[in-house]
PAKE-393013 format. One line per field, with one value per residue (C-alpha): x, y, z; residue in three letters. Coordinates in pm, 1 decimal, decimal comma, padded with zeros to 6 digits. Example, Ala and Ser with C-alpha at 12.3 -4.5 7.8 and 13.67 -1.06 7.14 Angstrom:
2
px	[01230,0:01367,0]
py	[-00450,0:-00106,0]
pz	[00780,0:00714,0]
aa	[ala:ser]
//
This chain:
359
px	[00532,8:00657,3:00458,7:00229,2:-00068,6:-00034,3:-00343,2:-00288,5:-00630,8:-00855,5:-01078,1:-01236,6:-01475,9:-01214,4:-01157,5:-00890,3:-00698,7:-00934,7:-01246,1:-01335,7:-00998,2:-00656,3:-00486,6:-00655,9:-00420,7:-00483,9:-00563,2:-00856,3:-00664,5:-00496,5:-00244,2:-00126,5:00075,1:-00156,8:00019,9:-00097,1:-00299,9:-00085,8:-00213,5:-00313,8:00021,6:00218,8:00013,2:00096,6:00463,2:00485,9:00318,2:00559,6:00856,6:00733,7:00685,4:01043,9:01189,0:01003,4:01161,0:01507,1:01509,9:01368,2:01081,7:00710,5:00425,8:00184,2:-00100,5:-00375,9:-00741,4:-00750,6:-00484,3:-00542,4:-00697,0:-00390,6:-00170,7:-00415,3:-00438,8:-00065,4:00015,9:-00199,7:-00086,9:00278,5:00236,5:00180,0:-00128,1:-00403,2:-00509,8:-00529,7:-00219,5:-00180,3:-00201,7:00029,8:00295,6:00240,7:00254,1:00578,4:00729,1:00639,4:00728,7:01071,0:01133,7:01395,2:01242,5:00885,7:00719,2:00435,9:00162,2:-00022,9:00068,0:00383,3:00274,8:00209,3:00563,9:00695,7:00482,7:00613,3:00969,3:00901,9:00770,2:01048,8:01351,8:01594,7:01413,3:01425,8:01095,6:01025,8:00728,0:00618,0:00604,0:00739,9:00523,7:00203,5:00084,6:-00235,8:-00439,0:-00443,5:-00064,4:-00030,1:-00285,8:-00094,9:00259,9:00477,7:00595,6:00244,5:00107,8:00381,1:00292,4:-00074,0:00018,8:00224,4:-00086,2:-00266,9:-00006,9:-00272,3:-00409,8:-00311,0:-00214,2:-00386,3:-00287,0:-00437,5:-00202,3:-00261,1:00020,3:00391,8:00652,4:00731,8:00369,6:00350,1:00660,6:00487,3:00194,1:00125,3:-00098,4:-00112,3:-00433,4:-00611,9:-00977,8:-01046,8:-00925,0:-00951,5:-01286,9:-01170,3:-00843,6:-01004,0:-01279,5:-01018,3:-00824,0:-01141,8:-01231,7:-00890,7:-00959,6:-00761,9:-00856,9:-00770,0:-00598,9:-00689,8:-00539,5:-00569,9:-00913,1:-01191,4:-01470,5:-01315,6:-01247,0:-01610,1:-01726,1:-01494,9:-01606,3:-01972,2:-01913,8:-01704,1:-01816,5:-01450,3:-01332,3:-01154,1:-00981,7:-00970,6:-00720,3:-00902,9:-00801,5:-00996,6:-00957,1:-01037,0:-01208,0:-01435,7:-01507,0:-01688,5:-01971,3:-02311,4:-02588,3:-02869,0:-02762,6:-02713,1:-03069,0:-03192,7:-02985,7:-03127,4:-03479,3:-03374,4:-03236,5:-03461,9:-03319,2:-02957,9:-02752,1:-02522,7:-02157,6:-01963,3:-01602,8:-01585,1:-01367,3:-01694,1:-01899,2:-02127,1:-02451,5:-02330,4:-02225,7:-02573,0:-02725,7:-02507,5:-02618,8:-02256,7:-01962,4:-01612,8:-01258,4:-01174,2:-01151,7:-01472,0:-01655,1:-01539,1:-01659,8:-01998,1:-02048,0:-01970,4:-02184,0:-02486,2:-02810,6:-02838,4:-02772,7:-02725,7:-02487,8:-02416,6:-02054,7:-01910,3:-01534,4:-01269,6:-01397,3:-01076,5:-01253,4:-01510,8:-01269,1:-01217,4:-01582,5:-01702,5:-01434,6:-01519,2:-01896,9:-01977,8:-02345,6:-02395,0:-02440,1:-02214,9:-02304,8:-02076,1:-02208,2:-02258,1:-02009,5:-02206,4:-02548,7:-02711,0:-02571,8:-02210,8:-01985,4:-01903,8:-02175,7:-01973,9:-01603,7:-01452,2:-01095,5:-00774,9:-00561,7:-00243,3:-00343,4:-00394,0:-00024,1:00064,1:00103,7:00260,6:00535,1:00644,0:00642,0:00859,5:01099,8:01163,0:01209,9:01463,5:01655,0:01605,7:01499,8:01222,1:01338,0:01168,8:01394,7:01284,3:01518,8:01625,9:01487,0:01142,4:01149,5:01151,7:00778,9:00724,9:00430,7:00154,1:00023,2:-00250,8:-00455,6:-00351,4:-00220,4:00111,6:00200,4:00459,0:00738,2:00616,0:00619,6]
py	[01141,0:01092,3:01381,4:01300,8:01466,9:01470,0:01388,6:01483,7:01476,9:01189,5:01144,5:00815,2:00720,4:00516,7:00461,8:00663,4:00541,2:00547,5:00511,6:00148,5:-00008,8:00080,5:-00083,2:00123,4:00311,5:00655,0:00585,1:00823,8:01026,9:00853,1:01006,0:00902,2:01030,1:00946,4:00938,5:01181,6:00998,0:00982,1:01109,1:00843,7:00880,8:00864,0:00564,9:00363,7:00465,3:00354,6:00022,9:-00044,3:00044,1:-00182,6:-00474,9:-00437,7:-00399,1:-00702,6:-00912,3:-00757,6:-00791,4:-01147,1:-01004,6:-01075,1:-00859,2:-00963,0:-00719,0:-00705,2:-00667,5:-00323,9:-00146,2:00059,0:-00135,7:-00058,4:-00250,2:-00539,7:-00567,9:-00525,8:-00799,8:-01049,6:-00930,5:-00994,0:-01337,0:-01224,0:-01251,8:-01048,1:-01205,6:-01178,9:-01158,3:-01534,7:-01620,4:-01330,2:-01479,2:-01834,8:-01730,7:-01542,2:-01841,2:-02080,9:-01853,5:-01884,7:-01507,8:-01400,1:-01054,7:-00999,7:-00661,9:-00642,2:-00386,5:-00359,6:-00252,9:-00315,6:-00621,6:-00795,1:-00726,5:-00857,8:-01170,0:-01234,0:-01198,9:-01438,0:-01701,5:-01637,7:-01528,9:-01597,4:-01363,0:-00987,3:-00819,9:-00464,4:-00234,3:00081,9:00271,7:00142,5:00391,9:00221,9:00073,0:-00049,4:00068,8:-00286,0:-00290,1:00062,5:-00014,9:-00316,7:-00210,5:-00514,7:-00411,5:-00329,3:-00647,3:-00855,7:-00704,1:-00784,5:-01146,6:-01162,1:-01060,4:-01369,8:-01649,2:-01922,6:-01826,9:-01943,5:-01639,5:-01627,0:-01335,7:-01207,6:-01177,3:-00798,4:-00734,7:-00664,8:-00940,7:-00871,1:-00928,7:-01241,3:-01375,1:-01335,1:-01553,5:-01923,3:-01929,6:-01693,1:-01691,8:-01516,1:-01418,2:-01718,4:-01980,0:-01805,3:-01958,9:-02313,0:-02270,3:-02117,0:-02379,3:-02656,7:-02494,4:-02448,2:-02814,6:-02902,8:-02690,3:-02378,0:-02031,9:-01770,4:-01432,9:-01268,5:-00970,1:-00720,7:-00673,9:-00665,2:-00703,2:-01010,2:-01142,0:-01089,4:-01269,1:-01564,5:-01577,7:-01585,5:-01852,4:-02082,2:-02015,1:-01995,5:-01824,5:-01522,1:-01208,6:-00947,3:-00676,1:-00350,4:-00278,0:-00226,7:-00153,2:00213,0:00119,9:-00163,8:00006,4:00282,3:00072,6:00172,1:-00080,3:00177,7:00307,2:-00047,0:-00135,6:00165,7:00064,1:-00289,4:-00143,7:00036,3:-00290,1:-00563,7:-00836,0:-00761,4:-01000,7:-00845,4:-00953,8:-00845,4:-00876,8:-00991,6:-00692,0:-00494,8:-00408,7:-00681,8:-00501,9:-00482,8:-00849,1:-00938,0:-00801,4:-01014,8:-01293,0:-01406,2:-01318,1:-01382,5:-01280,9:-01114,7:-01454,1:-01559,3:-01253,7:-01330,5:-01689,3:-01582,7:-01332,8:-01602,1:-01877,7:-01707,2:-01696,6:-01319,2:-01043,6:-00759,6:-00740,2:-00483,8:-00519,3:-00413,6:-00415,3:-00185,3:-00057,4:-00172,3:-00510,1:-00371,4:-00391,2:-00766,4:-00835,2:-00647,4:-00793,7:-01152,1:-01096,4:-00852,5:-00949,0:-00858,9:-00528,5:-00446,3:-00162,1:-00020,0:-00046,9:00288,8:00437,7:00755,3:00918,1:01119,9:01450,4:01331,2:01444,8:01079,5:00825,2:00520,8:00593,6:00272,2:00282,0:00236,4:00553,2:00346,5:00103,8:00414,3:00497,4:00225,0:00366,0:00296,1:00558,7:00421,3:00069,5:00166,2:00353,5:00065,1:-00181,0:00050,2:00142,1:-00164,1:00065,8:00010,7:-00337,8:-00521,3:-00666,3:-00890,5:-00966,8:-01334,2:-01391,8:-01280,5:-01449,2:-01817,6:-01892,2:-02234,7:-02271,1:-02516,4:-02611,2:-02846,3:-02569,3:-02284,6:-02064,1:-02000,4:-02164,0:-01983,5:-02132,6:-02370,5:-02237,1]
pz	[-01073,4:-00719,0:-00573,4:-00284,8:-00122,4:00258,4:00463,2:00823,7:00984,2:00879,2:01184,2:01286,5:01564,8:01742,3:02117,7:02290,4:02597,9:02892,5:02676,7:02729,6:02798,7:02926,0:02632,0:02359,7:02130,8:01981,8:01618,2:01609,5:01351,6:01058,8:00823,1:00481,4:00186,9:-00099,8:-00437,7:-00702,2:-00964,4:-01281,4:-01614,8:-01869,6:-02047,4:-01721,2:-01612,1:-01922,7:-01905,9:-01542,7:-01615,8:-01900,0:-01681,1:-01400,7:-01639,4:-01764,0:-01415,4:-01279,3:-01553,2:-01517,7:-01137,0:-01124,0:-00918,9:-00878,0:-00751,3:-00477,5:-00417,7:-00158,9:-00253,8:-00089,1:-00298,6:-00613,2:-00903,8:-01117,9:-00873,5:-00860,2:-01237,1:-01293,5:-01043,4:-01230,2:-01574,8:-01482,3:-01324,8:-00967,5:-00748,2:-00583,7:-00255,6:00121,7:00340,5:00391,8:00023,3:-00065,0:00161,8:00039,1:-00325,2:-00270,0:-00092,9:-00373,3:-00665,8:-00826,2:-00816,0:-00562,9:-00508,6:-00389,1:-00424,9:-00172,8:-00239,1:00089,6:00441,8:00639,2:00837,3:00504,1:00392,7:00723,8:00693,9:00342,9:00474,7:00763,9:00524,2:00267,8:00474,3:00189,9:-00050,2:-00088,1:00002,1:-00116,9:-00065,1:-00247,9:00084,3:00415,7:00607,8:00491,1:00818,8:00985,7:01284,2:01423,4:01415,5:01555,6:01825,1:01956,1:02052,7:02118,5:02466,0:02590,1:02439,9:02601,8:02940,2:02875,9:02802,3:03122,5:03317,7:03184,0:03196,2:03200,3:02858,6:02513,5:02306,5:01967,2:01746,2:01423,1:01124,5:01116,1:01364,5:01372,5:01359,3:01726,0:01831,6:01618,0:01792,8:02132,2:02022,8:02058,9:01752,5:01456,9:01254,1:00970,6:00960,4:00736,7:00986,0:01325,6:01421,7:01345,5:01536,0:01844,1:01844,4:01834,9:02119,2:02323,2:02275,5:02420,6:02729,1:02641,0:02761,7:02501,0:02501,0:02169,6:01989,6:01843,2:01679,4:01938,0:01679,8:01521,6:01872,7:01974,4:01660,1:01728,4:02090,3:01988,9:01723,7:01943,9:02301,6:02402,6:02721,9:02572,2:02697,6:02420,9:02339,5:02262,6:01903,9:01584,8:01216,7:01157,5:00830,8:00944,1:01275,8:01083,6:00940,4:01082,6:01149,0:01145,6:00805,5:00678,2:00777,1:00579,8:00276,6:00294,6:00271,6:-00046,4:-00189,0:-00045,1:-00271,6:-00186,2:00023,4:00283,5:00295,3:00604,9:00715,2:01081,9:01176,0:01166,0:01479,4:01613,6:01520,2:01158,9:01158,9:01289,0:00966,9:00740,3:00511,0:00498,6:00723,8:00599,2:00520,0:00188,9:00021,7:00198,8:00067,7:-00285,9:-00250,3:-00115,2:-00396,9:-00651,3:-00500,2:-00342,2:-00537,8:-00565,6:-00818,0:-00567,7:-00273,9:-00004,7:00098,9:00435,6:00390,2:00241,9:-00091,5:-00259,4:-00274,3:-00515,8:-00808,7:-00778,7:-00692,5:-01001,0:-01227,1:-01129,8:-01126,8:-01408,6:-01407,6:-01041,2:-00857,2:-00560,5:-00325,4:-00060,1:00295,1:00469,6:00712,5:00787,0:00767,5:00490,5:00616,3:00590,1:00308,4:00241,0:00318,6:00210,3:00236,3:00368,1:00239,5:00435,5:00410,3:00435,2:00160,4:-00053,2:-00014,9:-00264,6:-00614,5:-00952,2:-00913,3:-00576,0:-00713,2:-01010,2:-00783,3:-00542,9:-00827,7:-00989,3:-00673,1:-00452,4:-00167,5:00085,8:00170,2:00457,4:00726,7:01013,0:01301,4:01289,7:01640,2:01516,8:01179,0:01268,7:01281,4:01120,6:00882,5:00965,2:00620,9:00736,0:00892,0:00667,4:00946,7:01113,5:01443,7:01654,0:01859,3:02132,5:02485,9]
aa	[met:ser:ala:val:ile:pro:ile:phe:asp:val:glu:tyr:glu:his:pro:leu:pro:gly:gln:gly:ala:ala:asn:ala:cys:asp:thr:gln:his:ala:trp:ala:arg:val:pro:val:glu:pro:ser:pro:ala:glu:arg:glu:ala:leu:lys:gly:lys:ile:arg:arg:leu:leu:lys:asp:arg:asn:ala:val:met:val:ser:his:tyr:tyr:val:his:pro:asp:leu:gln:asp:leu:ala:glu:glu:thr:gly:gly:ile:val:ser:asp:ser:leu:glu:met:ala:arg:phe:gly:arg:asp:his:ser:ala:gln:thr:leu:val:val:ser:gly:val:arg:phe:met:gly:glu:thr:ala:lys:ile:val:ser:pro:glu:lys:arg:val:leu:met:pro:asp:leu:asp:ala:thr:cys:ser:leu:asp:leu:gly:cys:pro:ala:asp:glu:phe:ser:asn:phe:cys:asp:gln:his:pro:asp:arg:thr:val:val:val:tyr:ala:asn:thr:ser:ala:ala:val:lys:ala:arg:ser:asp:trp:leu:val:thr:ser:ser:cys:ala:val:asp:ile:val:arg:ala:leu:lys:asp:lys:gly:his:lys:ile:leu:trp:ala:pro:asp:lys:his:leu:gly:thr:tyr:ile:gln:arg:glu:thr:gly:ala:asp:met:val:leu:trp:asn:gly:ser:cys:ile:val:his:asp:glu:phe:lys:ala:phe:glu:leu:glu:asp:leu:lys:lys:gln:his:pro:arg:ala:lys:val:leu:val:his:pro:glu:ser:pro:ala:asp:val:val:ala:leu:ala:asp:ala:val:gly:ser:thr:ser:gly:ile:leu:lys:ala:ala:arg:glu:met:asp:ala:lys:glu:phe:ile:val:ala:thr:asp:asn:gly:met:met:his:lys:leu:arg:thr:leu:asn:pro:asp:lys:leu:phe:ile:glu:ala:pro:thr:ala:gly:asn:ser:ala:thr:cys:lys:ser:cys:ala:his:cys:pro:trp:met:ala:met:asn:gly:leu:ala:gly:leu:ala:gln:val:leu:glu:ser:gly:ser:asn:glu:ile:his:val:ala:pro:ala:leu:gly:thr:leu:pro:val:cys:gln:ser:ile:gly:cys:trp:leu:ser:arg:pro:arg]
//
């Protein structure tokens, strides 16, 4: 049950160093160890084992919208939560359980540990990472900040604890526009990292003076505006929901732009029965579960000649599986640790984002 299938050469259209910016990182090729899908009997046995271990270990599951549906459903069935990274951390902080099992990618586990330093935080696979994290090494980012000492450093949550500690403000995609607009109104010039598409969107929405780090999510970066326009013609009544980590020409075609929670809200409240969704296809499970009377179509990442026309799924999110989850609960392995110097970011509840140490 613990066997994995190695994927060594998943290629993405992603900038290399020297192609657009000196601070680009080579995440053109992503790797992952995707768990073997268990048989129906193994699946039920693993779920039963996990339920027992969660109870025995005084543990709770928090799962991201992008992980396998089994991990989303099991989290909710056992008193945990399925949510975005901010709500995962908040839920873990407020829950009575002393062990949090985070199904997602490593920065989410680190964030949960920062918010709940006294609790044990485990993950199914510590190698599950993120291109935004990989593409923003802490030392290089610190040097970049030093080159712009007059700017307020605003960092996206999809980063390592070390990068978070170098920031003045730490935001999520749901509150980034509001925070940057408030800073701009107070006369701040912004240094933004790491996602250039989200940064461009914020800059356009707020009019702020921003210097952008050149990073991107390998999943959202793949969405294609030309193919999306063609898909819209095939579904003229469909509304388009887009995550702001997507390229600007894709965002321009959206009827609603928002974070994972924002996309869920739009799907629930908009007067439409069909939606084209430009974000990781792990979101489809929750969208379809909450809106069984509506049709959700994956936005295209490639043309008709491609082997996979709509294949927007994070290879590292896919590393989370039932067998890995059962193993860490049983053994206590894969624990997240954050250095005390990096784990003292106070939480600013009034705005829903984290505010780092004053400078």
